[in-house]
mmCIF file of the N, C-alpha and C atoms, coordinates in Angstrom:
data_MODEL
# 
_entry.id   MODEL 
# 
loop_
_atom_site.group_PDB 
_atom_site.id 
_atom_site.type_symbol 
_atom_site.label_atom_id 
_atom_site.label_alt_id 
_atom_site.label_comp_id 
_atom_site.label_asym_id 
_atom_site.label_entity_id 
_atom_site.label_seq_id 
_atom_site.pdbx_PDB_ins_code 
_atom_site.Cartn_x 
_atom_site.Cartn_y 
_atom_site.Cartn_z 
_atom_site.occupancy 
_atom_site.B_iso_or_equiv 
_atom_site.pdbx_formal_charge 
_atom_site.auth_seq_id 
_atom_site.auth_comp_id 
_atom_site.auth_asym_id 
_atom_site.auth_atom_id 
_atom_site.pdbx_PDB_model_num 
ATOM 1   N N  . MET A 1 1  ? 9.053   2.835   0.808   1.00 0.00 ? 1  MET A N  1 
ATOM 2   C CA . MET A 1 1  ? 9.081   4.232   1.118   1.00 0.00 ? 1  MET A CA 1 
ATOM 3   C C  . MET A 1 1  ? 10.437  4.794   0.701   1.00 0.00 ? 1  MET A C  1 
ATOM 4   N N  . THR A 1 2  ? 10.404  5.968   0.099   1.00 0.00 ? 2  THR A N  1 
ATOM 5   C CA . THR A 1 2  ? 11.657  6.598   -0.301  1.00 0.00 ? 2  THR A CA 1 
ATOM 6   C C  . THR A 1 2  ? 12.291  7.388   0.834   1.00 0.00 ? 2  THR A C  1 
ATOM 7   N N  . GLU A 1 3  ? 11.472  7.808   1.788   1.00 0.00 ? 3  GLU A N  1 
ATOM 8   C CA . GLU A 1 3  ? 11.955  8.475   3.003   1.00 0.00 ? 3  GLU A CA 1 
ATOM 9   C C  . GLU A 1 3  ? 10.913  8.231   4.082   1.00 0.00 ? 3  GLU A C  1 
ATOM 10  N N  . SER A 1 4  ? 11.175  8.649   5.310   1.00 0.00 ? 4  SER A N  1 
ATOM 11  C CA . SER A 1 4  ? 10.191  8.377   6.358   1.00 0.00 ? 4  SER A CA 1 
ATOM 12  C C  . SER A 1 4  ? 8.852   8.996   5.967   1.00 0.00 ? 4  SER A C  1 
ATOM 13  N N  . THR A 1 5  ? 7.788   8.256   6.251   1.00 0.00 ? 5  THR A N  1 
ATOM 14  C CA . THR A 1 5  ? 6.452   8.624   5.792   1.00 0.00 ? 5  THR A CA 1 
ATOM 15  C C  . THR A 1 5  ? 5.450   8.390   6.908   1.00 0.00 ? 5  THR A C  1 
ATOM 16  N N  . ASN A 1 6  ? 4.538   9.335   7.095   1.00 0.00 ? 6  ASN A N  1 
ATOM 17  C CA . ASN A 1 6  ? 3.487   9.164   8.093   1.00 0.00 ? 6  ASN A CA 1 
ATOM 18  C C  . ASN A 1 6  ? 2.387   8.263   7.553   1.00 0.00 ? 6  ASN A C  1 
ATOM 19  N N  . LEU A 1 7  ? 1.970   7.321   8.368   1.00 0.00 ? 7  LEU A N  1 
ATOM 20  C CA . LEU A 1 7  ? 0.812   6.482   8.092   1.00 0.00 ? 7  LEU A CA 1 
ATOM 21  C C  . LEU A 1 7  ? -0.324  7.082   8.907   1.00 0.00 ? 7  LEU A C  1 
ATOM 22  N N  . ARG A 1 8  ? -1.398  7.511   8.235   1.00 0.00 ? 8  ARG A N  1 
ATOM 23  C CA . ARG A 1 8  ? -2.467  8.269   8.901   1.00 0.00 ? 8  ARG A CA 1 
ATOM 24  C C  . ARG A 1 8  ? -3.786  7.501   8.904   1.00 0.00 ? 8  ARG A C  1 
ATOM 25  N N  . SER A 1 9  ? -4.668  7.905   9.797   1.00 0.00 ? 9  SER A N  1 
ATOM 26  C CA . SER A 1 9  ? -5.955  7.231   9.961   1.00 0.00 ? 9  SER A CA 1 
ATOM 27  C C  . SER A 1 9  ? -6.930  7.505   8.820   1.00 0.00 ? 9  SER A C  1 
ATOM 28  N N  . SER A 1 10 ? -6.728  8.582   8.084   1.00 0.00 ? 10 SER A N  1 
ATOM 29  C CA . SER A 1 10 ? -7.543  8.879   6.904   1.00 0.00 ? 10 SER A CA 1 
ATOM 30  C C  . SER A 1 10 ? -6.689  9.687   5.925   1.00 0.00 ? 10 SER A C  1 
ATOM 31  N N  . ALA A 1 11 ? -7.229  9.920   4.751   1.00 0.00 ? 11 ALA A N  1 
ATOM 32  C CA . ALA A 1 11 ? -6.489  10.581  3.671   1.00 0.00 ? 11 ALA A CA 1 
ATOM 33  C C  . ALA A 1 11 ? -6.486  12.100  3.844   1.00 0.00 ? 11 ALA A C  1 
ATOM 34  N N  . SER A 1 12 ? -5.817  12.562  4.892   1.00 0.00 ? 12 SER A N  1 
ATOM 35  C CA . SER A 1 12 ? -5.754  13.988  5.199   1.00 0.00 ? 12 SER A CA 1 
ATOM 36  C C  . SER A 1 12 ? -4.514  14.273  6.043   1.00 0.00 ? 12 SER A C  1 
ATOM 37  N N  . THR A 1 13 ? -3.897  15.422  5.806   1.00 0.00 ? 13 THR A N  1 
ATOM 38  C CA . THR A 1 13 ? -2.751  15.811  6.633   1.00 0.00 ? 13 THR A CA 1 
ATOM 39  C C  . THR A 1 13 ? -3.176  16.153  8.061   1.00 0.00 ? 13 THR A C  1 
ATOM 40  N N  . MET A 1 14 ? -4.469  16.326  8.289   1.00 0.00 ? 14 MET A N  1 
ATOM 41  C CA . MET A 1 14 ? -4.989  16.621  9.627   1.00 0.00 ? 14 MET A CA 1 
ATOM 42  C C  . MET A 1 14 ? -5.340  15.344  10.397  1.00 0.00 ? 14 MET A C  1 
ATOM 43  N N  . ALA A 1 15 ? -5.310  14.192  9.734   1.00 0.00 ? 15 ALA A N  1 
ATOM 44  C CA . ALA A 1 15 ? -5.690  12.928  10.371  1.00 0.00 ? 15 ALA A CA 1 
ATOM 45  C C  . ALA A 1 15 ? -4.619  12.468  11.360  1.00 0.00 ? 15 ALA A C  1 
ATOM 46  N N  . LEU A 1 16 ? -5.040  11.671  12.311  1.00 0.00 ? 16 LEU A N  1 
ATOM 47  C CA . LEU A 1 16 ? -4.157  11.106  13.323  1.00 0.00 ? 16 LEU A CA 1 
ATOM 48  C C  . LEU A 1 16 ? -3.025  10.308  12.671  1.00 0.00 ? 16 LEU A C  1 
ATOM 49  N N  . VAL A 1 17 ? -1.797  10.522  13.128  1.00 0.00 ? 17 VAL A N  1 
ATOM 50  C CA . VAL A 1 17 ? -0.655  9.741   12.653  1.00 0.00 ? 17 VAL A CA 1 
ATOM 51  C C  . VAL A 1 17 ? -0.636  8.424   13.424  1.00 0.00 ? 17 VAL A C  1 
ATOM 52  N N  . ILE A 1 18 ? -0.793  7.324   12.694  1.00 0.00 ? 18 ILE A N  1 
ATOM 53  C CA . ILE A 1 18 ? -0.753  5.989   13.297  1.00 0.00 ? 18 ILE A CA 1 
ATOM 54  C C  . ILE A 1 18 ? 0.689   5.603   13.604  1.00 0.00 ? 18 ILE A C  1 
ATOM 55  N N  . ALA A 1 19 ? 1.573   5.905   12.640  1.00 0.00 ? 19 ALA A N  1 
ATOM 56  C CA . ALA A 1 19 ? 2.997   5.577   12.792  1.00 0.00 ? 19 ALA A CA 1 
ATOM 57  C C  . ALA A 1 19 ? 3.790   6.396   11.794  1.00 0.00 ? 19 ALA A C  1 
ATOM 58  N N  . THR A 1 20 ? 5.058   6.602   12.096  1.00 0.00 ? 20 THR A N  1 
ATOM 59  C CA . THR A 1 20 ? 5.982   7.169   11.123  1.00 0.00 ? 20 THR A CA 1 
ATOM 60  C C  . THR A 1 20 ? 6.849   6.014   10.648  1.00 0.00 ? 20 THR A C  1 
ATOM 61  N N  . MET A 1 21 ? 6.692   5.666   9.378   1.00 0.00 ? 21 MET A N  1 
ATOM 62  C CA . MET A 1 21 ? 7.385   4.509   8.818   1.00 0.00 ? 21 MET A CA 1 
ATOM 63  C C  . MET A 1 21 ? 8.732   4.939   8.251   1.00 0.00 ? 21 MET A C  1 
ATOM 64  N N  . PRO A 1 22 ? 9.798   4.230   8.578   1.00 0.00 ? 22 PRO A N  1 
ATOM 65  C CA . PRO A 1 22 ? 11.117  4.594   8.051   1.00 0.00 ? 22 PRO A CA 1 
ATOM 66  C C  . PRO A 1 22 ? 11.251  4.257   6.573   1.00 0.00 ? 22 PRO A C  1 
ATOM 67  N N  . ALA A 1 23 ? 12.189  4.915   5.916   1.00 0.00 ? 23 ALA A N  1 
ATOM 68  C CA . ALA A 1 23 ? 12.489  4.599   4.517   1.00 0.00 ? 23 ALA A CA 1 
ATOM 69  C C  . ALA A 1 23 ? 12.767  3.106   4.409   1.00 0.00 ? 23 ALA A C  1 
ATOM 70  N N  . GLY A 1 24 ? 12.299  2.507   3.322   1.00 0.00 ? 24 GLY A N  1 
ATOM 71  C CA . GLY A 1 24 ? 12.517  1.086   3.092   1.00 0.00 ? 24 GLY A CA 1 
ATOM 72  C C  . GLY A 1 24 ? 11.406  0.195   3.602   1.00 0.00 ? 24 GLY A C  1 
ATOM 73  N N  . THR A 1 25 ? 10.442  0.761   4.347   1.00 0.00 ? 25 THR A N  1 
ATOM 74  C CA . THR A 1 25 ? 9.309   -0.029  4.824   1.00 0.00 ? 25 THR A CA 1 
ATOM 75  C C  . THR A 1 25 ? 8.510   -0.521  3.627   1.00 0.00 ? 25 THR A C  1 
ATOM 76  N N  . THR A 1 26 ? 8.074   -1.767  3.663   1.00 0.00 ? 26 THR A N  1 
ATOM 77  C CA . THR A 1 26 ? 7.233   -2.296  2.592   1.00 0.00 ? 26 THR A CA 1 
ATOM 78  C C  . THR A 1 26 ? 5.841   -2.566  3.133   1.00 0.00 ? 26 THR A C  1 
ATOM 79  N N  . GLY A 1 27 ? 4.876   -2.550  2.239   1.00 0.00 ? 27 GLY A N  1 
ATOM 80  C CA . GLY A 1 27 ? 3.498   -2.808  2.595   1.00 0.00 ? 27 GLY A CA 1 
ATOM 81  C C  . GLY A 1 27 ? 2.705   -3.160  1.357   1.00 0.00 ? 27 GLY A C  1 
ATOM 82  N N  . THR A 1 28 ? 1.415   -3.345  1.539   1.00 0.00 ? 28 THR A N  1 
ATOM 83  C CA . THR A 1 28 ? 0.517   -3.704  0.447   1.00 0.00 ? 28 THR A CA 1 
ATOM 84  C C  . THR A 1 28 ? -0.552  -2.631  0.311   1.00 0.00 ? 28 THR A C  1 
ATOM 85  N N  . ILE A 1 29 ? -0.782  -2.172  -0.905  1.00 0.00 ? 29 ILE A N  1 
ATOM 86  C CA . ILE A 1 29 ? -1.865  -1.213  -1.156  1.00 0.00 ? 29 ILE A CA 1 
ATOM 87  C C  . ILE A 1 29 ? -3.181  -1.964  -1.080  1.00 0.00 ? 29 ILE A C  1 
ATOM 88  N N  . VAL A 1 30 ? -4.096  -1.465  -0.251  1.00 0.00 ? 30 VAL A N  1 
ATOM 89  C CA . VAL A 1 30 ? -5.391  -2.116  -0.090  1.00 0.00 ? 30 VAL A CA 1 
ATOM 90  C C  . VAL A 1 30 ? -6.548  -1.249  -0.575  1.00 0.00 ? 30 VAL A C  1 
ATOM 91  N N  . ALA A 1 31 ? -6.310  0.049   -0.788  1.00 0.00 ? 31 ALA A N  1 
ATOM 92  C CA . ALA A 1 31 ? -7.358  0.936   -1.304  1.00 0.00 ? 31 ALA A CA 1 
ATOM 93  C C  . ALA A 1 31 ? -6.724  2.215   -1.839  1.00 0.00 ? 31 ALA A C  1 
ATOM 94  N N  . GLY A 1 32 ? -7.526  2.944   -2.583  1.00 0.00 ? 32 GLY A N  1 
ATOM 95  C CA . GLY A 1 32 ? -7.061  4.208   -3.137  1.00 0.00 ? 32 GLY A CA 1 
ATOM 96  C C  . GLY A 1 32 ? -7.015  4.131   -4.643  1.00 0.00 ? 32 GLY A C  1 
ATOM 97  N N  . PRO A 1 33 ? -6.638  5.193   -5.231  1.00 0.00 ? 33 PRO A N  1 
ATOM 98  C CA . PRO A 1 33 ? -6.193  6.438   -4.626  1.00 0.00 ? 33 PRO A CA 1 
ATOM 99  C C  . PRO A 1 33 ? -7.361  7.348   -4.233  1.00 0.00 ? 33 PRO A C  1 
ATOM 100 N N  . LEU A 1 34 ? -7.090  8.198   -3.263  1.00 0.00 ? 34 LEU A N  1 
ATOM 101 C CA . LEU A 1 34 ? -8.004  9.267   -2.865  1.00 0.00 ? 34 LEU A CA 1 
ATOM 102 C C  . LEU A 1 34 ? -7.234  10.576  -2.887  1.00 0.00 ? 34 LEU A C  1 
ATOM 103 N N  . SER A 1 35 ? -7.955  11.665  -3.125  1.00 0.00 ? 35 SER A N  1 
ATOM 104 C CA . SER A 1 35 ? -7.348  12.989  -3.115  1.00 0.00 ? 35 SER A CA 1 
ATOM 105 C C  . SER A 1 35 ? -7.756  13.695  -1.830  1.00 0.00 ? 35 SER A C  1 
ATOM 106 N N  . GLY A 1 36 ? -6.781  14.303  -1.152  1.00 0.00 ? 36 GLY A N  1 
ATOM 107 C CA . GLY A 1 36 ? -7.089  15.035  0.070   1.00 0.00 ? 36 GLY A CA 1 
ATOM 108 C C  . GLY A 1 36 ? -5.913  15.887  0.507   1.00 0.00 ? 36 GLY A C  1 
ATOM 109 N N  . SER A 1 37 ? -6.188  17.078  0.996   1.00 0.00 ? 37 SER A N  1 
ATOM 110 C CA . SER A 1 37 ? -5.155  18.005  1.485   1.00 0.00 ? 37 SER A CA 1 
ATOM 111 C C  . SER A 1 37 ? -4.103  18.309  0.426   1.00 0.00 ? 37 SER A C  1 
ATOM 112 N N  . GLY A 1 38 ? -4.506  18.262  -0.843  1.00 0.00 ? 38 GLY A N  1 
ATOM 113 C CA . GLY A 1 38 ? -3.575  18.574  -1.928  1.00 0.00 ? 38 GLY A CA 1 
ATOM 114 C C  . GLY A 1 38 ? -2.661  17.427  -2.328  1.00 0.00 ? 38 GLY A C  1 
ATOM 115 N N  . TYR A 1 39 ? -2.922  16.231  -1.827  1.00 0.00 ? 39 TYR A N  1 
ATOM 116 C CA . TYR A 1 39 ? -2.097  15.060  -2.129  1.00 0.00 ? 39 TYR A CA 1 
ATOM 117 C C  . TYR A 1 39 ? -2.952  13.915  -2.666  1.00 0.00 ? 39 TYR A C  1 
ATOM 118 N N  . ILE A 1 40 ? -2.288  12.938  -3.268  1.00 0.00 ? 40 ILE A N  1 
ATOM 119 C CA . ILE A 1 40 ? -2.911  11.667  -3.634  1.00 0.00 ? 40 ILE A CA 1 
ATOM 120 C C  . ILE A 1 40 ? -2.494  10.667  -2.558  1.00 0.00 ? 40 ILE A C  1 
ATOM 121 N N  . TRP A 1 41 ? -3.469  9.943   -2.012  1.00 0.00 ? 41 TRP A N  1 
ATOM 122 C CA . TRP A 1 41 ? -3.250  9.027   -0.894  1.00 0.00 ? 41 TRP A CA 1 
ATOM 123 C C  . TRP A 1 41 ? -3.580  7.591   -1.284  1.00 0.00 ? 41 TRP A C  1 
ATOM 124 N N  . TRP A 1 42 ? -2.850  6.659   -0.700  1.00 0.00 ? 42 TRP A N  1 
ATOM 125 C CA . TRP A 1 42 ? -3.105  5.229   -0.859  1.00 0.00 ? 42 TRP A CA 1 
ATOM 126 C C  . TRP A 1 42 ? -3.225  4.614   0.529   1.00 0.00 ? 42 TRP A C  1 
ATOM 127 N N  . GLN A 1 43 ? -4.200  3.722   0.688   1.00 0.00 ? 43 GLN A N  1 
ATOM 128 C CA . GLN A 1 43 ? -4.303  3.005   1.957   1.00 0.00 ? 43 GLN A CA 1 
ATOM 129 C C  . GLN A 1 43 ? -3.358  1.806   1.898   1.00 0.00 ? 43 GLN A C  1 
ATOM 130 N N  . LEU A 1 44 ? -2.531  1.679   2.927   1.00 0.00 ? 44 LEU A N  1 
ATOM 131 C CA . LEU A 1 44 ? -1.524  0.625   2.979   1.00 0.00 ? 44 LEU A CA 1 
ATOM 132 C C  . LEU A 1 44 ? -1.742  -0.278  4.178   1.00 0.00 ? 44 LEU A C  1 
ATOM 133 N N  . GLN A 1 45 ? -1.433  -1.541  3.984   1.00 0.00 ? 45 GLN A N  1 
ATOM 134 C CA . GLN A 1 45 ? -1.306  -2.473  5.096   1.00 0.00 ? 45 GLN A CA 1 
ATOM 135 C C  . GLN A 1 45 ? 0.193   -2.679  5.261   1.00 0.00 ? 45 GLN A C  1 
ATOM 136 N N  . ALA A 1 46 ? 0.733   -2.254  6.383   1.00 0.00 ? 46 ALA A N  1 
ATOM 137 C CA . ALA A 1 46 ? 2.179   -2.267  6.610   1.00 0.00 ? 46 ALA A CA 1 
ATOM 138 C C  . ALA A 1 46 ? 2.463   -2.871  7.986   1.00 0.00 ? 46 ALA A C  1 
ATOM 139 N N  . PRO A 1 47 ? 3.726   -3.152  8.288   1.00 0.00 ? 47 PRO A N  1 
ATOM 140 C CA . PRO A 1 47 ? 4.057   -3.719  9.601   1.00 0.00 ? 47 PRO A CA 1 
ATOM 141 C C  . PRO A 1 47 ? 3.610   -2.838  10.776  1.00 0.00 ? 47 PRO A C  1 
ATOM 142 N N  . PHE A 1 48 ? 3.407   -1.552  10.525  1.00 0.00 ? 48 PHE A N  1 
ATOM 143 C CA . PHE A 1 48 ? 3.035   -0.613  11.586  1.00 0.00 ? 48 PHE A CA 1 
ATOM 144 C C  . PHE A 1 48 ? 1.527   -0.461  11.734  1.00 0.00 ? 48 PHE A C  1 
ATOM 145 N N  . GLY A 1 49 ? 0.751   -1.112  10.870  1.00 0.00 ? 49 GLY A N  1 
ATOM 146 C CA . GLY A 1 49 ? -0.695  -1.008  10.900  1.00 0.00 ? 49 GLY A CA 1 
ATOM 147 C C  . GLY A 1 49 ? -1.242  -0.724  9.512   1.00 0.00 ? 49 GLY A C  1 
ATOM 148 N N  . THR A 1 50 ? -2.524  -0.434  9.447   1.00 0.00 ? 50 THR A N  1 
ATOM 149 C CA . THR A 1 50 ? -3.176  -0.094  8.185   1.00 0.00 ? 50 THR A CA 1 
ATOM 150 C C  . THR A 1 50 ? -3.591  1.365   8.255   1.00 0.00 ? 50 THR A C  1 
ATOM 151 N N  . GLY A 1 51 ? -3.237  2.128   7.222   1.00 0.00 ? 51 GLY A N  1 
ATOM 152 C CA . GLY A 1 51 ? -3.563  3.541   7.194   1.00 0.00 ? 51 GLY A CA 1 
ATOM 153 C C  . GLY A 1 51 ? -3.255  4.140   5.839   1.00 0.00 ? 51 GLY A C  1 
ATOM 154 N N  . TRP A 1 52 ? -3.285  5.445   5.769   1.00 0.00 ? 52 TRP A N  1 
ATOM 155 C CA . TRP A 1 52 ? -3.147  6.177   4.514   1.00 0.00 ? 52 TRP A CA 1 
ATOM 156 C C  . TRP A 1 52 ? -1.803  6.891   4.447   1.00 0.00 ? 52 TRP A C  1 
ATOM 157 N N  . ALA A 1 53 ? -1.165  6.834   3.267   1.00 0.00 ? 53 ALA A N  1 
ATOM 158 C CA . ALA A 1 53 ? 0.129   7.491   3.054   1.00 0.00 ? 53 ALA A CA 1 
ATOM 159 C C  . ALA A 1 53 ? 0.096   8.252   1.734   1.00 0.00 ? 53 ALA A C  1 
ATOM 160 N N  . VAL A 1 54 ? 0.858   9.333   1.678   1.00 0.00 ? 54 VAL A N  1 
ATOM 161 C CA . VAL A 1 54 ? 0.930   10.183  0.485   1.00 0.00 ? 54 VAL A CA 1 
ATOM 162 C C  . VAL A 1 54 ? 1.748   9.487   -0.601  1.00 0.00 ? 54 VAL A C  1 
ATOM 163 N N  . GLU A 1 55 ? 1.213   9.527   -1.816  1.00 0.00 ? 55 GLU A N  1 
ATOM 164 C CA . GLU A 1 55 ? 1.829   8.877   -2.973  1.00 0.00 ? 55 GLU A CA 1 
ATOM 165 C C  . GLU A 1 55 ? 3.266   9.341   -3.233  1.00 0.00 ? 55 GLU A C  1 
ATOM 166 N N  . ASN A 1 56 ? 3.564   10.624  -2.974  1.00 0.00 ? 56 ASN A N  1 
ATOM 167 C CA . ASN A 1 56 ? 4.879   11.193  -3.300  1.00 0.00 ? 56 ASN A CA 1 
ATOM 168 C C  . ASN A 1 56 ? 6.040   10.410  -2.702  1.00 0.00 ? 56 ASN A C  1 
ATOM 169 N N  . TRP A 1 57 ? 5.815   9.730   -1.578  1.00 0.00 ? 57 TRP A N  1 
ATOM 170 C CA . TRP A 1 57 ? 6.903   9.034   -0.884  1.00 0.00 ? 57 TRP A CA 1 
ATOM 171 C C  . TRP A 1 57 ? 6.807   7.518   -1.010  1.00 0.00 ? 57 TRP A C  1 
ATOM 172 N N  . LEU A 1 58 ? 5.953   7.054   -1.901  1.00 0.00 ? 58 LEU A N  1 
ATOM 173 C CA . LEU A 1 58 ? 5.815   5.613   -2.124  1.00 0.00 ? 58 LEU A CA 1 
ATOM 174 C C  . LEU A 1 58 ? 6.508   5.231   -3.421  1.00 0.00 ? 58 LEU A C  1 
ATOM 175 N N  . GLU A 1 59 ? 6.993   4.005   -3.480  1.00 0.00 ? 59 GLU A N  1 
ATOM 176 C CA . GLU A 1 59 ? 7.574   3.481   -4.712  1.00 0.00 ? 59 GLU A CA 1 
ATOM 177 C C  . GLU A 1 59 ? 7.281   1.991   -4.775  1.00 0.00 ? 59 GLU A C  1 
ATOM 178 N N  . PRO A 1 60 ? 7.152   1.459   -5.991  1.00 0.00 ? 60 PRO A N  1 
ATOM 179 C CA . PRO A 1 60 ? 6.900   0.017   -6.117  1.00 0.00 ? 60 PRO A CA 1 
ATOM 180 C C  . PRO A 1 60 ? 8.079   -0.783  -5.554  1.00 0.00 ? 60 PRO A C  1 
ATOM 181 N N  . ALA A 1 61 ? 7.769   -1.855  -4.870  1.00 0.00 ? 61 ALA A N  1 
ATOM 182 C CA . ALA A 1 61 ? 8.821   -2.736  -4.347  1.00 0.00 ? 61 ALA A CA 1 
ATOM 183 C C  . ALA A 1 61 ? 9.282   -3.677  -5.454  1.00 0.00 ? 61 ALA A C  1 
ATOM 184 N N  . ALA A 1 62 ? 10.553  -4.028  -5.412  1.00 0.00 ? 62 ALA A N  1 
ATOM 185 C CA . ALA A 1 62 ? 11.064  -5.032  -6.343  1.00 0.00 ? 62 ALA A CA 1 
ATOM 186 C C  . ALA A 1 62 ? 10.378  -6.354  -6.017  1.00 0.00 ? 62 ALA A C  1 
ATOM 187 N N  . MET A 1 63 ? 10.004  -7.078  -7.053  1.00 0.00 ? 63 MET A N  1 
ATOM 188 C CA . MET A 1 63 ? 9.274   -8.314  -6.831  1.00 0.00 ? 63 MET A CA 1 
ATOM 189 C C  . MET A 1 63 ? 9.901   -9.440  -7.631  1.00 0.00 ? 63 MET A C  1 
ATOM 190 N N  . ASP A 1 64 ? 10.022  -10.576 -7.007  1.00 0.00 ? 64 ASP A N  1 
ATOM 191 C CA . ASP A 1 64 ? 10.510  -11.768 -7.690  1.00 0.00 ? 64 ASP A CA 1 
ATOM 192 C C  . ASP A 1 64 ? 9.470   -12.172 -8.737  1.00 0.00 ? 64 ASP A C  1 
ATOM 193 N N  . PRO A 1 65 ? 9.870   -12.349 -10.006 1.00 0.00 ? 65 PRO A N  1 
ATOM 194 C CA . PRO A 1 65 ? 8.906   -12.731 -11.048 1.00 0.00 ? 65 PRO A CA 1 
ATOM 195 C C  . PRO A 1 65 ? 8.125   -13.994 -10.698 1.00 0.00 ? 65 PRO A C  1 
ATOM 196 N N  . GLY A 1 66 ? 8.753   -14.930 -10.003 1.00 0.00 ? 66 GLY A N  1 
ATOM 197 C CA . GLY A 1 66 ? 8.051   -16.148 -9.589  1.00 0.00 ? 66 GLY A CA 1 
ATOM 198 C C  . GLY A 1 66 ? 6.917   -15.847 -8.629  1.00 0.00 ? 66 GLY A C  1 
ATOM 199 N N  . ASP A 1 67 ? 7.129   -14.893 -7.723  1.00 0.00 ? 67 ASP A N  1 
ATOM 200 C CA . ASP A 1 67 ? 6.073   -14.489 -6.793  1.00 0.00 ? 67 ASP A CA 1 
ATOM 201 C C  . ASP A 1 67 ? 4.907   -13.855 -7.539  1.00 0.00 ? 67 ASP A C  1 
ATOM 202 N N  . LEU A 1 68 ? 5.220   -13.045 -8.542  1.00 0.00 ? 68 LEU A N  1 
ATOM 203 C CA . LEU A 1 68 ? 4.179   -12.394 -9.333  1.00 0.00 ? 68 LEU A CA 1 
ATOM 204 C C  . LEU A 1 68 ? 3.329   -13.431 -10.053 1.00 0.00 ? 68 LEU A C  1 
ATOM 205 N N  . VAL A 1 69 ? 3.967   -14.418 -10.658 1.00 0.00 ? 69 VAL A N  1 
ATOM 206 C CA . VAL A 1 69 ? 3.238   -15.479 -11.363 1.00 0.00 ? 69 VAL A CA 1 
ATOM 207 C C  . VAL A 1 69 ? 2.349   -16.239 -10.380 1.00 0.00 ? 69 VAL A C  1 
ATOM 208 N N  . ALA A 1 70 ? 2.871   -16.570 -9.214  1.00 0.00 ? 70 ALA A N  1 
ATOM 209 C CA . ALA A 1 70 ? 2.079   -17.292 -8.210  1.00 0.00 ? 70 ALA A CA 1 
ATOM 210 C C  . ALA A 1 70 ? 0.864   -16.473 -7.779  1.00 0.00 ? 70 ALA A C  1 
ATOM 211 N N  . GLN A 1 71 ? 1.036   -15.167 -7.595  1.00 0.00 ? 71 GLN A N  1 
ATOM 212 C CA . GLN A 1 71 ? -0.090  -14.305 -7.223  1.00 0.00 ? 71 GLN A CA 1 
ATOM 213 C C  . GLN A 1 71 ? -1.136  -14.260 -8.326  1.00 0.00 ? 71 GLN A C  1 
ATOM 214 N N  . LEU A 1 72 ? -0.692  -14.166 -9.568  1.00 0.00 ? 72 LEU A N  1 
ATOM 215 C CA . LEU A 1 72 ? -1.632  -14.135 -10.695 1.00 0.00 ? 72 LEU A CA 1 
ATOM 216 C C  . LEU A 1 72 ? -2.413  -15.440 -10.789 1.00 0.00 ? 72 LEU A C  1 
ATOM 217 N N  . ILE A 1 73 ? -1.746  -16.563 -10.580 1.00 0.00 ? 73 ILE A N  1 
ATOM 218 C CA . ILE A 1 73 ? -2.429  -17.861 -10.617 1.00 0.00 ? 73 ILE A CA 1 
ATOM 219 C C  . ILE A 1 73 ? -3.488  -17.929 -9.523  1.00 0.00 ? 73 ILE A C  1 
ATOM 220 N N  . GLU A 1 74 ? -3.157  -17.484 -8.308  1.00 0.00 ? 74 GLU A N  1 
ATOM 221 C CA . GLU A 1 74 ? -4.129  -17.502 -7.212  1.00 0.00 ? 74 GLU A CA 1 
ATOM 222 C C  . GLU A 1 74 ? -5.328  -16.605 -7.515  1.00 0.00 ? 74 GLU A C  1 
ATOM 223 N N  . ARG A 1 75 ? -5.092  -15.450 -8.111  1.00 0.00 ? 75 ARG A N  1 
ATOM 224 C CA . ARG A 1 75 ? -6.203  -14.553 -8.474  1.00 0.00 ? 75 ARG A CA 1 
ATOM 225 C C  . ARG A 1 75 ? -7.086  -15.191 -9.540  1.00 0.00 ? 75 ARG A C  1 
ATOM 226 N N  . LEU A 1 76 ? -6.460  -15.825 -10.528 1.00 0.00 ? 76 LEU A N  1 
ATOM 227 C CA . LEU A 1 76 ? -7.241  -16.499 -11.569 1.00 0.00 ? 76 LEU A CA 1 
ATOM 228 C C  . LEU A 1 76 ? -8.076  -17.626 -10.978 1.00 0.00 ? 76 LEU A C  1 
ATOM 229 N N  . LYS A 1 77 ? -7.506  -18.396 -10.071 1.00 0.00 ? 77 LYS A N  1 
ATOM 230 C CA . LYS A 1 77 ? -8.260  -19.470 -9.418  1.00 0.00 ? 77 LYS A CA 1 
ATOM 231 C C  . LYS A 1 77 ? -9.476  -18.901 -8.693  1.00 0.00 ? 77 LYS A C  1 
ATOM 232 N N  . ALA A 1 78 ? -9.287  -17.790 -7.996  1.00 0.00 ? 78 ALA A N  1 
ATOM 233 C CA . ALA A 1 78 ? -10.396 -17.170 -7.268  1.00 0.00 ? 78 ALA A CA 1 
ATOM 234 C C  . ALA A 1 78 ? -11.489 -16.719 -8.230  1.00 0.00 ? 78 ALA A C  1 
ATOM 235 N N  . ILE A 1 79 ? -11.085 -16.141 -9.352  1.00 0.00 ? 79 ILE A N  1 
ATOM 236 C CA . ILE A 1 79 ? -12.056 -15.662 -10.343 1.00 0.00 ? 79 ILE A CA 1 
ATOM 237 C C  . ILE A 1 79 ? -12.796 -16.823 -10.992 1.00 0.00 ? 79 ILE A C  1 
ATOM 238 N N  . LEU A 1 80 ? -12.075 -17.905 -11.266 1.00 0.00 ? 80 LEU A N  1 
ATOM 239 C CA . LEU A 1 80 ? -12.644 -19.043 -11.988 1.00 0.00 ? 80 LEU A CA 1 
ATOM 240 C C  . LEU A 1 80 ? -13.194 -20.120 -11.061 1.00 0.00 ? 80 LEU A C  1 
ATOM 241 N N  . GLY A 1 81 ? -13.320 -19.824 -9.804  1.00 0.00 ? 81 GLY A N  1 
ATOM 242 C CA . GLY A 1 81 ? -13.876 -20.796 -8.866  1.00 0.00 ? 81 GLY A CA 1 
ATOM 243 C C  . GLY A 1 81 ? -12.946 -21.962 -8.572  1.00 0.00 ? 81 GLY A C  1 
ATOM 244 N N  . GLY A 1 82 ? -11.642 -21.732 -8.616  1.00 0.00 ? 82 GLY A N  1 
ATOM 245 C CA . GLY A 1 82 ? -10.675 -22.771 -8.283  1.00 0.00 ? 82 GLY A CA 1 
ATOM 246 C C  . GLY A 1 82 ? -10.273 -23.665 -9.434  1.00 0.00 ? 82 GLY A C  1 
ATOM 247 N N  . VAL A 1 83 ? -10.829 -23.426 -10.621 1.00 0.00 ? 83 VAL A N  1 
ATOM 248 C CA . VAL A 1 83 ? -10.523 -24.271 -11.783 1.00 0.00 ? 83 VAL A CA 1 
ATOM 249 C C  . VAL A 1 83 ? -9.643  -23.507 -12.752 1.00 0.00 ? 83 VAL A C  1 
ATOM 250 N N  . LEU A 1 84 ? -8.519  -24.122 -13.107 1.00 0.00 ? 84 LEU A N  1 
ATOM 251 C CA . LEU A 1 84 ? -7.631  -23.542 -14.127 1.00 0.00 ? 84 LEU A CA 1 
ATOM 252 C C  . LEU A 1 84 ? -7.404  -24.520 -15.233 1.00 0.00 ? 84 LEU A C  1 
# 
């Protein structure tokens, strides 16, 4: 997060705020994007729960290249039935 961001129950500014996440919070995108209330929304799984946040205040997290390779290998194994 680039600044504090509301995590909401659905992709709308009228939806219930689950939590206000401080800048620097990290999470995983699990769905989206969706358009609502004039914004683009992504569903996040974060330490504060799972909910929807506006794209404007999200940024990609720095990732260790080794972690990325390990994730890609696990995805390939899942696709190929565990055989690489």
